[in-house]
N, C-alpha and C positions, 0 to 999 in steps of 0.2 A: 797526552793533552785530553782533558774531557769535553766532549761534545755537549752541547746546550742545545734541546729540542725545543721550538719556539711553538707555542700555544696555536692550534688551526684554526682559520678563519674560514667564513663563507666563501672568501675568493677562491679559497683553495680547494673548494668542492667544484665540480663541473656544471658550475649554473650558467645560463645565458645571460647577456647584459640585463634583459627586463628584469630577470631577479635578483641581478646586483643591485639595479637602480632601487628597484622595490626595498629590498632589508636596508640599504642605506638611509632611506627616507624613513623606516621606521627607527633606526637607530641600533638596529644588530648588526652584530660584526663576528662574533663566536658562537657557533652550533652546539646546543647541549650535546651532552652524549649519546643519546637517545636517535638525534637528528645525524650526528657525524656516523655512526655506527649502521644504520639503517641504510644510508644513502646510497651506496654503490651497492649493495644487492639487491636492492628495488631497480637499481638502473640497470643490471645485468637482467632483469625479466624475471626473477627468481620468485615464489611466494617464500610472504616473509613473516613471521610470528614476533611482535617488538612487544617485551615485556619493560615496562616502567611506570614510576609510578608519578600521581596526576600533578599535574604541575610541571614537568618536564620537557615538554616541549613536543609531546607525541605528534598534535595535529599538524605542525608545521613537519615532522618527521616524515609524513608521508604525501603530505599537500607538494612540498619542493619538487623532489624526484618525478610526481604524477605531472605536475606542470612540465619540468623541465623535457619530458618524454611526448609532450604532446603535439600531433602532426595534425596540419589543419584538415579538416573535413570538411567537404562542399557540401553535404546534405546538413550540416550541423544537426546531426542525430546525437543525442548523448552518448559517450562511449565509458565515461567516469562514473560510477555510482560508491557515494559512500554511507553505507547504514550506520546510523546510531539509535540508543535507545530512548532519547527524551526530545520532546520539541525544544529546549532550551539549547541543545547540544545541536541541534540540526543548523538554529540559528548562528549559532557560536563558530561553527564550520565553514558557514557561507562567509562571514562576517571575517574570516582569516583567509579563505581563499580571495577574499575581495583585496585583502591589504597585500596580496602578493602579484596580483595580475593588472595592476594601474597602466600597464605598458603594453599590455597584449590586449587581444581581442576577445581573450578566453569570458565565458559566460556560465554562472552557475546558478543552481536554485534549489530554494528549499520545499521539503513535502513535509506533510505529518498531519495525522488526523484530529478530529475535534472539530473543524472548521470546515466550509464547502469547499469543496474538492475543483468545483468548476477554475477557479483562477490559476488553480496550480495546473492543471490540464494546458489551459491557455499558454501559463508563462514554459510548458515546455514543449509546445507547438510551435512556439515562435522560435524557438532552437538555444538548446544550451550546450553547452560541454559539461557540465558536471553535475548530477545529481545529488543532491544530502537529503536524506529521509528516514524515515522512522519502519519499522519490518513491516506493518499492516499498507501504510499509505503505499508503499513502495510495491507491494502486491496489487495493490487495487490499478495503479498505475498501469503496472505489467499486464493484468489480466484484462483490462479495458481497452489496452491496444495502443496507448498513450507513449511508453516505450516499448521503443524493440529492444526484446531481452537479448536477442543473436548480434544483436550490434554491440554488446559491451565488451569492452576488453580488460578493463582494471574493475577491481574489486575491492572494497575497503570495509572490514567490519569494524569498526571501534568499538573499544568498552566490551570486547567478548566477553568478559566476566560480568558486568552488570546485564548484558543482553541475556543470558543464560539464569540469571538469579529473578529475574523479572519475566521468565516464563516464555520467550522467543523462539526457543529452539527449534520448533517445529515450524515456525513463518521463517526463519534463516534456512532449514531445509528446503523449502518449498522455493525460495530465491535460487538456492544454488541451484537446485535443480531445472529451472527453467533457462538460466544462463548458459553460454556455450562452453564447452568443457575446456576447448582451449582460450585461458584467460589468466593472466594474475591476481591472485587475492594476495590481499596483505591485511594484516590480523593484528591489533593492537588494545591490551588489557595491562593493569596495574596490577593484576595477580595472576600467577597461576595455578589452577586446581587441578584435581584426577578428572572432575568435570570437562572440563576445558581441554584436557589430555582426549578424553575420550570424543570428545566433538570434532576434532582435530583429525583423530587420526580415521573417524567415519566417511569425513567428507575433503579431505587434504592429503596429498602426497608429499610428505616429507618437506612443509616448510622450514627454509632457518629459522633458526630460534636465536634472537639477540635481546640480550639483559644487559637492561643500561645500569641497574641496579639491584643488588636482591632484594628481594619482594620482602617489603617490611621494613627495610632500613630507612630512619628516619631523616628528612630533607634536609639539609646542613644549616639552610637558611633561618628555621625554624627554631625558636625556643620554647621547651615546652616544661610546662608545671602545673601542678594540681596540688587542690586545696581541699580537706575534708570537710565536707558540707552536711551537716545531718538530714537533711530532708527539704522538699521541694520549697517549700515556705521561706525557708532560709537563705535557699538559694536565691529566689528572687530577691530577698532583702541583699543579699552580698553583689547579684550582678547590678543593682540599682546604685550601691554603693560604689563599683568600679566605675561604674558610665559615668559617672557624676564628679569623681574625683581623680582618676587618671587620666590626665590631658594628652596624653600619648594615644589614647583612643581616638584616633580621629578617622576612622573607618574600619566600623566593627560587625563581624557577622558570627551573629548568637545561633547554634543548632539546637534544637528541644528534638526529641524524641518520637514527636507525632504531629498531626496537625490541629488536633484538639489542643495540645499542650503550646504549640506555636502560638493559635488564638489566644490561649490566655494567658501567656507572656507578655502580649501586646497590649493587652486588656489592662492587665496590672501595671504596664510601664508610661502608657500611653498618656496619662493627664500628667506625669512630670514631664516626658521630654518630647511631648506632640509631633510636630512633623518633622523631627531628627530621627523619628521611629518608624519601620515599616516590614510588613510581613509578608514571606510569601511560601505559597504551598501547593500540591494539585491539586486544591478545590477552588481555589482561582481562578477566573477566566483569562484566557492566556493571554488579551490585551494588558488584561491588569496587570500579568505577571512580567511581561518586557518592559512595561512602563514602571512597576518598581525597580527591575533593575537597571532601567536607564538612568533612574533618580537617583538610585545609590552610588553607580559608576561617574555619576556628574558631582556626586558630594550634595547634594540637595537634601538626602536624608543620611543620619552619619550611622545610624543602627539598623541592621537588616536580620529581621529572625527567619528562619527556615528550618525546613521540616528535611529528613535525610534525603526523602526521594529524590531531591534536585541538587542533592549536593554536587553533584558530577556538571550538571548544567551550567553553573554557576562561575562564569568565567569574568571576574573582576579586577582590576589592575589596583596594587598597591591597598589592600586590606592588610591594616595593620595587626590586626586583632581577631583571631578564632577562639570562642569562646562556647565549648562543652557543657550545656544544661545538667547534661545527663554522660554517661560512658555506653557509648553503641553494645550491644553485646556480640554484633560482628567485628572483630580487630578493624579488617579490610575497610570498615565504614569510617574508623577514626582517622584513617590514612586519608580516605577522598578528604573528609571534612577540612582537618588540618593542612592540605594541601592547597587550600584554596588563599593561602598567604603564604609570604615568603617566594613569591614568584618574581621572574625575571630579574635574578641576583639583589631582590629587594629582600631585607631582613624582617621577619614576622614573628608573631608571639601565640602561641595555643595554648589556653587556660581550660582545666576542667575540673568541674566539680564534681567531687565525688563521695556518695552517700556510705556507707557499711555494708548494703546490699550491693555494692556497683563494685567490690573490690576484686571480687572475680574476673568481670569483666578487665579492669586493667591490668591484672596478670594476666591474661590473653593477649594484649596489647602490647604490654611489654616482651611477652616471650616472640610475638612475631617479631618486634622490632631487634629483639636482643640488646636492648637497653630500658633503664628504668626511668619512670619519669620523677623529675624530682618533686617532692610532697613540700609546700608550706602550710604555716597554722594562720586560720581565716582572723583578719585582725578583729581587736576588740571592740572596735566602732561597731559592729555590723550583729544587727539585732538576730540573735537567735530565736526560732519562733518554736514552739511547743505542740504547735498545730500541724496534723499529721494528712494527707489526703488519702481519700478512700482507699488509693491502691497501694500506700506505706501503712496503713494500720493492721496490727497482728493479727493473723487468722489463729484460732484455736481449733484443737481436733477435739471434738468429744465422739465419745462412742457410742452408737446409736441404743437406745434403751428399746430391750425386748418387751412388746406387749404381753400381758398375761394371756396364754394361747388359752381356747375353751375348749375343756376336755370332750373329745367325742367317745361313745360307747364303742365298741368294739362291733363290726360288722356282726349280724345275727340273721333271726329270721326276721320276715316282713311284719310290719305291726298288724296285716291283715291277712284273714285266712283266704288259702288259696282254694279257688273251686277244685273241685276233685276230679275233674278232668285234666286240670293242670298237675296235680298231685304225681310226682314220680317216687312211688314204692316199687321198691323189689319185691313184688308178693307174685308165688306163682298161681297161675289161674289154671282151672281144668277147662275142658273144652265143652263139659255140663256146664259149668257155672259161666261161661261165656255166652253161651245161647240165654240162660237165663238174664242176664244183665242185658243182651239184645233184645229178647222175646217177651220176657215177663211171664206172668202165668200160662200167656198161651202156650208159648213152649212147654211148659209143665205138662196141661192138661192131654196134649198131643203125644207126649214122651211115655204118659200112663197108659193111655188108649193102645198103644203098640204093644 
């Protein structure tokens, strides 16, 4: 007789009643693969390296067991630290923590650079259990004595691959050296690379590796499609066409390859879409960025244009479409982009505009995923532009023209006559001749008188 296996739920995990109630309030019943696989190893106190794609619930994968293991601390010193690469991720993790702790006395605070440190110091001194911080600001708080590093028992390094890509290796090493050797370290990453392996082997002792899905495998809830679009200006025309005519695009995230391009797209579309449109990138003030994301989250703006740098820091529910205005050179960045849609069992669509010069980038993405991206023909209604940007204009190599060199005469004698005393002539001079030269007629007379 065949046995049937039921799908595990959060109630099957060793969670306390406060966590179960919080998850019920959120409507979460079934843990994701990474949440299920990571729970018991973390609870056992082992160091863990979790590999899972963006959008698979990595944050809850470490927060659930950390909250479950928490024990009351009379001094209320922080004992848990989560290190993330961006300000947006700091706020995101703090929000996720607060979602899970309404029935507890646990407190968390976030800390990041670029703003006044004093309010962050006060927040820590008032008493917190968890600090979520960017590497530089965390070091500031440890070195100025606000955080007692020796009291830390749990360290989480989230988005390890992004940390190393952004050059935080030295700061992470400094943080690790300041913490007690006897602690639990949890690391989570969307990808695994040789650089990550080297970093782990140099700083940690054989963490348990948990891989929720093969690196690069596409998320099952996301439908991927690509269009051949000849140039940037035609891409703008096509984007405008889709946003105006596809009624299913109720919450759209548009990725541009740079801050300058993001601003240009916003400028080109602003007249038609007005308040429906917003833009966000690292040059925007921190408060402006938070406000923009909140407006997009609430549906006050329908279209958000973003640069790659903040792709991982955006955690917005129910994004219906991700549109890649360009194809990123790093295949992993494509995965992070499209991971903004198709979250929490919702279906999502990822659309990419591919110019001829971006075909190689598309091939790298397909190689990483082990799957082809379906190509479709651009609608005939879209105006094809012949105007190229400076970057798109062809460059021609021209062999440098050699200038006629002035012929120089071979080196010879100097143009002026040397002084007699400077002339070097191999002439045999007798003693008598030498005396004549030195004493002249006087020497000759004296010589004869003898």
